C-alpha positions in Angstrom: 105.7 131.2 103.0 107.0 127.9 104.6 105.2 124.8 103.5 103.9 126.0 100.2 105.3 124.9 96.9 106.2 127.6 94.4 106.1 126.8 90.7 109.9 126.9 90.3 110.6 124.5 93.2 111.6 120.8 92.7 110.9 117.9 95.0 112.2 114.4 95.4 109.4 111.8 95.7 110.4 108.4 97.1 107.8 105.7 96.9 107.0 102.0 97.5 104.3 100.4 95.3 102.5 97.2 96.4 99.8 95.6 94.1 97.9 92.6 95.4 100.4 92.0 98.2 103.5 92.0 95.9 106.1 94.7 95.9 106.1 96.2 92.4 108.8 98.8 92.8 110.4 101.6 94.7 110.4 104.4 92.3 112.2 107.7 93.0 111.3 110.8 91.0 112.3 114.4 90.8 109.2 116.5 90.2 108.8 120.2 89.5 106.0 121.9 91.4 102.8 122.0 89.2 104.2 119.7 86.6 103.3 116.0 86.3 106.0 113.3 86.3 105.3 109.8 85.1 107.2 106.6 85.7 106.4 103.2 84.1 107.5 99.9 85.6 107.8 96.9 83.4 107.9 93.6 85.3 109.6 91.6 82.5 110.6 94.5 80.2 107.5 93.7 78.1 104.5 96.1 78.1 102.1 93.3 77.4 102.5 91.8 81.0 99.5 92.7 83.1 101.8 93.2 86.1 103.1 96.4 84.7 102.3 99.7 86.4 102.4 103.5 85.8 102.7 106.2 88.5 102.0 109.8 88.0 102.9 112.4 90.6 102.4 116.2 90.7 103.2 118.4 93.7 100.6 121.2 93.6 101.6 124.8 94.4 99.7 125.9 97.4 99.2 129.5 98.6 96.6 128.8 101.3 97.8 130.2 104.6 95.7 127.6 106.5 97.6 124.6 105.0 99.7 122.6 107.4 103.3 123.9 107.6 105.8 121.8 105.5 103.1 119.5 104.1 102.6 119.3 100.4 99.6 118.2 98.4 100.6 115.5 95.9 98.3 114.4 93.1 98.8 110.6 92.7 97.6 108.4 89.8 98.3 104.6 89.8 97.5 102.6 86.7 98.2 99.0 85.6 98.3 97.6 82.1 95.5 95.2 81.3 94.0 93.9 78.0 96.2 96.3 75.9 95.3 99.5 77.8 96.1 101.4 81.0 93.5 101.2 83.8 93.3 103.4 86.9 93.7 101.6 90.2 93.7 104.9 92.2 93.6 108.6 91.5 93.8 110.9 94.6 95.4 113.8 96.3 97.6 113.0 99.4 98.8 115.4 102.0 102.5 114.5 102.6 104.5 116.1 105.4 108.0 116.9 104.2 110.4 114.1 105.0 107.7 111.7 106.4 105.8 108.9 104.7 102.1 109.1 103.8 100.2 106.2 102.3 97.3 105.6 99.9 95.6 102.2 99.8 92.7 100.3 98.4 91.3 97.5 100.6 88.0 95.5 101.0 85.5 96.7 103.6 86.7 95.8 107.1 90.1 94.7 105.9 93.3 96.1 107.6 95.4 98.3 105.3 98.9 96.7 105.0 101.2 96.3 102.0 100.6 92.5 102.1 96.7 92.7 102.3 95.7 95.6 100.2 94.8 95.5 96.5 96.9 98.7 96.2 99.3 100.1 98.8 101.5 103.1 98.0 103.8 104.9 100.4 105.4 108.1 99.4 107.7 110.7 101.0 108.5 114.2 99.7 111.7 116.3 100.2 112.1 119.8 98.8 115.3 120.0 96.7 117.5 123.0 97.4 118.3 125.1 94.3 121.9 124.7 93.1 124.1 127.7 93.1 
């Protein structure tokens, strides 16, 4: 069925991560459906820096016929390193239309959600990879 991820499929996830108004990275990952992929970004190559972040993505296989066509459900976890341990900034599921950007943000009540104003702003885009012959 079009729009559903089968367990053997792979996806390219392109993202932009902003934390406290600062661009933290533009990670790109290849993810197999139903399997988590993790990327760690070290600001200065040192894990002790509180500006470090960790992203986890998982494209969830979907067999629901009512799901939007060519939209994938992506589990997203964003963490930062603080006081010697990883702390969650966000943990959510985002519907991402194939080839288009979707966003996840954390803002104060009444505040506009932009990369520069949000505590956390994550944009991501999924593309289904064609199997190699």
